C-alpha positions as CSV (number, residue, x, y, z in Angstrom):
1,M,-54.6,-1.5,7.2
2,Y,-51.0,-1.0,8.6
3,K,-51.3,-4.0,10.8
4,K,-52.5,-6.1,8.0
5,L,-49.5,-5.1,5.9
6,I,-47.2,-6.1,8.7
7,Q,-48.9,-9.5,9.1
8,L,-48.7,-10.0,5.4
9,T,-45.0,-9.2,5.4
10,C,-44.4,-11.6,8.2
11,I,-46.3,-14.3,6.3
12,L,-44.3,-13.7,3.2
13,L,-41.0,-13.8,5.1
14,C,-42.0,-17.1,6.7
15,L,-43.0,-18.5,3.4
16,S,-39.8,-17.4,1.8
17,Y,-37.8,-19.0,4.6
18,S,-39.7,-22.2,4.5
19,M,-39.4,-22.5,0.8
20,F,-35.8,-21.4,0.3
21,G,-34.2,-21.5,3.8
22,Q,-33.3,-17.8,3.3
23,V,-34.8,-14.6,4.5
24,G,-34.3,-11.3,2.6
25,I,-34.9,-7.8,3.8
26,S,-35.1,-5.1,1.1
27,T,-34.3,-7.9,-1.4
28,N,-36.2,-10.6,-3.3
29,N,-33.1,-12.6,-3.9
30,P,-31.4,-13.4,-0.5
31,Q,-27.9,-14.9,-0.8
32,E,-27.6,-16.1,2.8
33,E,-30.0,-17.3,5.6
34,L,-30.5,-13.6,6.5
35,H,-29.7,-11.0,3.8
36,I,-30.2,-7.3,4.5
37,A,-29.8,-5.4,1.3
38,G,-28.8,-1.7,1.0
39,S,-25.5,0.0,1.3
40,G,-26.6,1.9,4.4
41,S,-28.4,-1.0,6.1
42,T,-27.6,-1.8,9.8
43,I,-28.7,-4.1,12.5
44,R,-29.7,-2.8,16.0
45,V,-29.5,-5.0,19.1
46,D,-30.8,-3.1,22.1
47,D,-29.1,-5.5,24.5
48,L,-25.7,-4.3,23.3
49,N,-26.3,-0.5,23.6
50,S,-24.7,1.7,26.2
51,A,-27.8,1.8,28.3
52,N,-27.8,-1.9,28.8
53,K,-24.1,-2.8,28.7
54,T,-21.4,-1.1,30.8
55,N,-18.7,-2.3,28.3
56,N,-20.3,0.0,25.7
57,Y,-19.0,3.4,26.8
58,G,-21.0,5.3,24.2
59,I,-17.9,7.3,23.3
60,R,-16.3,5.1,20.7
61,P,-17.6,2.0,18.9
62,A,-17.6,-1.1,21.0
63,A,-16.2,-4.3,19.5
64,V,-18.8,-7.1,19.3
65,H,-17.6,-10.6,19.8
66,S,-19.1,-14.1,19.4
67,N,-18.9,-16.6,22.3
68,T,-18.7,-20.4,21.9
69,N,-22.4,-20.6,21.4
70,G,-22.4,-18.0,18.7
71,D,-24.0,-15.3,20.8
72,L,-23.1,-11.7,20.1
73,I,-21.6,-10.2,23.3
74,L,-19.6,-7.2,24.5
75,P,-16.9,-8.9,26.6
76,P,-14.7,-7.3,29.2
77,V,-12.0,-5.2,27.6
78,P,-9.6,-6.2,26.2
79,T,-10.4,-9.6,24.9
80,N,-8.7,-9.1,21.6
81,S,-5.2,-9.0,23.1
82,E,-3.0,-11.3,25.2
83,I,0.3,-10.8,27.0
84,L,2.4,-13.7,25.9
85,F,5.5,-12.8,28.0
86,N,6.2,-10.1,30.5
87,G,9.8,-10.5,31.7
88,K,11.5,-8.1,34.2
89,D,15.1,-8.4,35.2
90,I,15.3,-11.0,32.5
91,I,19.0,-11.6,32.8
92,G,19.6,-12.6,36.4
93,S,23.4,-12.7,36.2
94,S,25.5,-10.3,34.2
95,I,26.7,-11.5,30.8
96,Y,30.3,-10.6,29.8
97,L,30.8,-10.2,26.1
98,P,34.3,-9.2,24.7
99,T,35.2,-8.2,21.2
100,G,38.1,-9.9,19.3
101,L,41.6,-9.3,20.6
102,Q,41.9,-6.3,18.2
103,G,38.4,-5.0,18.6
104,Q,36.8,-7.3,15.9
105,A,33.0,-7.4,15.9
106,V,31.2,-10.0,18.0
107,N,27.6,-11.0,17.7
108,N,26.2,-13.4,20.4
109,Q,22.8,-14.5,21.7
110,I,22.4,-13.3,25.3
111,Y,18.8,-14.3,26.1
112,Q,15.9,-16.5,25.0
113,T,12.3,-16.2,26.0
114,P,10.2,-19.1,27.1
115,S,8.2,-20.6,24.2
116,F,4.7,-19.4,23.5
117,T,1.9,-20.7,21.3
118,L,-0.5,-18.8,19.0
119,T,-3.7,-20.6,18.1
120,R,-4.7,-18.1,15.4
121,N,-3.1,-15.3,13.3
122,A,-1.9,-12.4,15.5
123,L,-0.2,-9.1,15.3
124,V,2.7,-9.5,17.8
125,L,4.2,-6.5,19.5
126,I,7.6,-6.7,21.1
127,Q,9.1,-4.1,23.5
128,Y,12.3,-4.3,25.4
129,S,15.0,-2.4,27.3
130,M,18.4,-3.9,27.7
131,G,21.1,-2.4,30.1
132,F,24.8,-2.5,29.3
133,A,28.0,-1.1,30.6
134,I,31.3,-0.6,28.6
135,F,34.8,-1.6,29.9
136,N,38.2,-2.6,28.6
137,R,38.4,-6.1,27.2
138,I,39.0,-7.7,30.6
139,A,36.3,-5.6,32.3
140,T,38.6,-4.0,34.9
141,Q,38.3,-0.3,34.1
142,A,36.5,2.2,31.9
143,V,37.5,2.8,28.3
144,S,39.0,6.2,27.9
145,D,40.6,6.6,24.4
146,R,37.9,8.7,22.8
147,K,37.2,6.1,20.1
148,P,33.6,5.4,19.2
149,R,32.2,1.9,20.0
150,L,28.9,0.6,18.9
151,V,26.7,-1.5,21.2
152,S,23.6,-2.9,19.5
153,N,20.7,-5.3,20.5
154,Y,18.1,-7.0,18.4
155,L,15.7,-10.0,18.4
156,R,15.4,-13.0,16.1
157,L,12.4,-15.4,15.9
158,G,12.6,-19.0,16.9
159,N,10.5,-22.1,17.2
160,G,10.5,-22.3,21.0
161,T,13.9,-23.9,21.0
162,T,16.2,-22.6,18.3
163,V,16.4,-19.6,16.0
164,T,14.5,-20.1,12.7
165,S,14.6,-16.7,11.1
166,A,17.6,-14.5,10.0
167,T,15.4,-11.3,10.2
168,H,16.4,-8.8,12.9
169,Y,13.5,-7.3,14.8
170,A,13.6,-4.2,17.1
171,R,17.2,-3.5,16.3
172,T,18.7,-0.5,18.1
173,G,22.1,0.6,19.3
174,Q,24.2,3.4,20.7
175,S,27.6,4.8,19.8
176,Y,29.7,5.0,22.9
177,T,32.8,7.2,23.4
178,N,34.8,8.5,26.4
179,S,37.3,11.1,27.5
180,I,41.1,10.4,27.1
181,S,41.8,10.9,30.8
182,P,40.6,8.1,33.1
183,S,40.5,10.6,36.0
184,S,38.3,13.0,34.1
185,N,34.8,13.8,35.4
186,Y,33.5,13.5,31.8
187,I,33.8,9.7,31.7
188,P,30.3,8.3,31.5
189,I,30.3,5.2,33.6
190,G,27.4,3.0,34.8
191,W,24.5,1.6,32.9
192,H,23.2,2.6,29.5
193,Y,20.0,1.2,27.9
194,N,19.1,0.0,24.4
195,G,15.3,0.1,24.0
196,A,13.2,-0.7,20.9
197,T,9.7,-1.7,19.8
198,D,8.7,-3.7,16.7
199,A,5.7,-5.6,15.4
200,L,5.1,-8.6,13.1
201,I,2.2,-10.8,12.0
202,L,2.6,-14.4,12.9
203,P,0.4,-17.4,11.9
204,P,-0.6,-20.2,14.4
205,G,2.4,-22.0,15.9
206,T,5.0,-22.2,18.7
207,Y,7.5,-19.5,18.9
208,S,10.3,-17.9,20.9
209,F,12.3,-14.7,20.7
210,H,16.1,-14.7,21.0
211,M,17.9,-11.5,22.0
212,Y,21.4,-10.8,20.5
213,A,24.1,-8.3,21.4
214,Y,26.4,-6.9,18.7
215,L,29.7,-5.0,19.5
216,F,31.5,-3.2,16.8
217,N,34.6,-0.9,16.9
218,H,35.9,-0.4,13.4
219,G,36.1,-1.8,9.9
220,N,39.1,-4.0,10.6
221,I,41.5,-1.3,9.2
222,N,44.7,-0.4,11.2
223,V,43.5,-2.6,14.0
224,K,45.4,-2.9,17.3
225,S,44.9,-4.5,20.7
226,S,43.9,-1.2,22.3
227,D,40.8,-1.2,20.1
228,S,39.3,-4.2,22.0
229,Y,36.7,-3.7,24.6
230,S,33.8,-5.5,26.4
231,A,30.2,-5.0,27.4
232,I,28.4,-6.3,30.4
233,F,24.7,-7.0,29.8
234,G,21.9,-7.5,32.3
235,G,23.5,-6.3,35.5
236,S,21.3,-3.4,36.2
237,S,18.2,-5.4,37.2
238,R,16.1,-3.0,35.1
239,E,15.9,-5.0,31.9
240,Y,12.6,-6.1,30.5
241,L,11.0,-7.8,27.5
242,K,7.3,-7.7,26.8
243,I,5.5,-9.6,24.1
244,T,1.8,-8.9,23.4
245,A,-0.5,-10.5,20.8
246,F,-3.4,-8.7,19.2
247,Y,-6.1,-10.8,17.4
């Protein structure tokens, strides 16, 4: 009797498909070629389980993908991410950036990534570390007047060639100050690092990221020439910028 019921069910399914081009399971009104009704319904494919596929670790859910033929597969991990740019020691030669003659703020581009292309929507993660050192305006000796000085870095988005967005991404900075005595052991000299991480969603297209440096000393009140200073960027050989896309 049970076998006959199964055979009858198969016949009805075949008739339903041949008549309407759609198959329904737990429904008499399928809305697609295959429609499985019920809020708790699932599909099991034994070929994708942890016993048959090493990419299914059995600890956490494995992401199922579709290949070019439409086959459901468990691809090598991770296929849903791509490293778009992985630059180390990105500034080969040191970049000298002075403030105005009386310490006025300066804001300059110091690096541009190679262009990269996204073929679909992606969550783009940017990570970087930029080294800098502080000197007087002509970069001959350390600053030692105890005044705070801000050194900041950030990224702006471009079209592969030029900047196209005014938005600042991954902005970070440090306030730098020093002892009043140049001979003091408390003068911090050498390399400091600005590091930051940010993420944004981008549609398909060609892009680039442009890194800027921003130096700031005061609000242009009671300015004087001794307020000026400079920063050297990229001379430590430890700078990096990494861009990863997640699909």
